[in-house]
C-alpha positions as CSV (number, residue, x, y, z in Angstrom):
1,M,-44.9,177.7,69.2
2,K,-41.4,179.0,69.6
3,I,-42.9,182.2,71.1
4,L,-43.7,180.4,74.4
5,N,-39.9,180.0,75.0
6,D,-39.0,183.5,74.1
7,P,-37.3,185.2,77.1
8,N,-39.6,188.2,76.9
9,V,-42.7,186.0,76.9
10,L,-41.3,184.1,79.9
11,L,-40.7,187.3,81.7
12,L,-44.2,188.5,81.0
13,C,-45.6,185.2,82.2
14,Q,-43.7,185.6,85.5
15,Q,-44.6,189.2,86.0
16,F,-48.3,188.8,85.4
17,D,-48.6,185.4,86.9
18,L,-49.8,183.9,83.6
19,E,-49.9,180.1,83.0
20,R,-47.9,178.4,80.3
21,P,-49.4,175.3,78.7
22,E,-48.7,172.2,80.8
23,I,-46.6,169.5,79.1
24,I,-48.5,166.3,79.2
25,T,-47.2,164.0,76.4
26,L,-43.9,163.3,74.7
27,H,-44.5,162.0,71.2
28,V,-41.7,160.1,69.6
29,S,-42.3,161.0,65.9
30,K,-39.1,159.9,64.2
31,Y,-37.0,156.9,65.2
32,T,-34.9,154.2,63.7
33,Y,-34.9,150.6,64.8
34,D,-32.8,147.5,64.4
35,E,-31.8,144.3,66.3
36,T,-30.2,146.4,69.1
37,G,-33.1,148.6,69.8
38,I,-34.7,151.9,69.0
39,K,-32.8,155.1,68.4
40,I,-35.0,158.2,68.9
41,N,-34.4,161.0,66.4
42,E,-37.2,163.5,67.2
43,V,-39.6,164.0,70.1
44,K,-42.6,166.4,70.0
45,V,-43.8,168.0,73.3
46,L,-47.6,168.1,73.4
47,D,-50.0,169.9,75.8
48,S,-53.0,168.4,77.5
49,N,-55.1,168.8,74.3
50,G,-52.5,167.1,72.1
51,N,-51.4,170.4,70.6
52,F,-47.7,170.7,69.6
53,I,-45.7,173.0,71.9
54,K,-42.1,172.4,70.7
55,F,-39.5,169.8,69.8
56,A,-37.7,168.3,72.8
57,D,-34.0,168.5,73.3
58,I,-33.3,164.7,73.2
59,K,-29.9,165.0,75.0
60,S,-31.4,166.7,78.1
61,L,-34.6,164.6,78.1
62,G,-33.1,161.4,79.6
63,P,-33.3,162.2,83.3
64,H,-36.9,163.6,83.0
65,I,-38.5,161.1,80.6
66,H,-40.1,159.1,83.4
67,K,-42.2,162.1,84.4
68,Y,-44.2,162.1,81.1
69,Y,-46.6,160.0,79.2
70,I,-44.9,158.8,76.0
71,T,-46.4,157.9,72.7
72,F,-44.8,156.5,69.6
73,G,-45.9,157.3,66.0
74,R,-47.2,154.5,63.9
75,R,-44.4,152.3,62.7
76,T,-43.9,152.3,59.0
77,E,-41.6,150.2,56.9
78,S,-39.2,152.1,54.6
79,P,-36.0,151.2,52.9
80,D,-33.8,153.0,55.5
81,K,-35.9,151.8,58.4
82,T,-36.7,155.3,59.5
83,N,-40.1,156.1,61.0
84,T,-41.7,159.5,60.4
85,T,-45.1,160.4,61.7
86,A,-47.2,163.5,61.7
């Protein structure tokens, strides 16, 4: 849903007082793990119904991560120890 982040759409939302979907959940869908911990590679932003909104910018997520409910995809074993979920 890249259209929700388009500058023109944001402007229309502001002008007509329209609501954007509320971000409820951050879903860690791709990660690697080893003895030192978990390295997050991909985070999906979901609305209150669990619908995909966008992919999160992981670098800017750090200071705000405590504000959201976080879920992890099902851990799968693979040769390169990379987890990928739907």
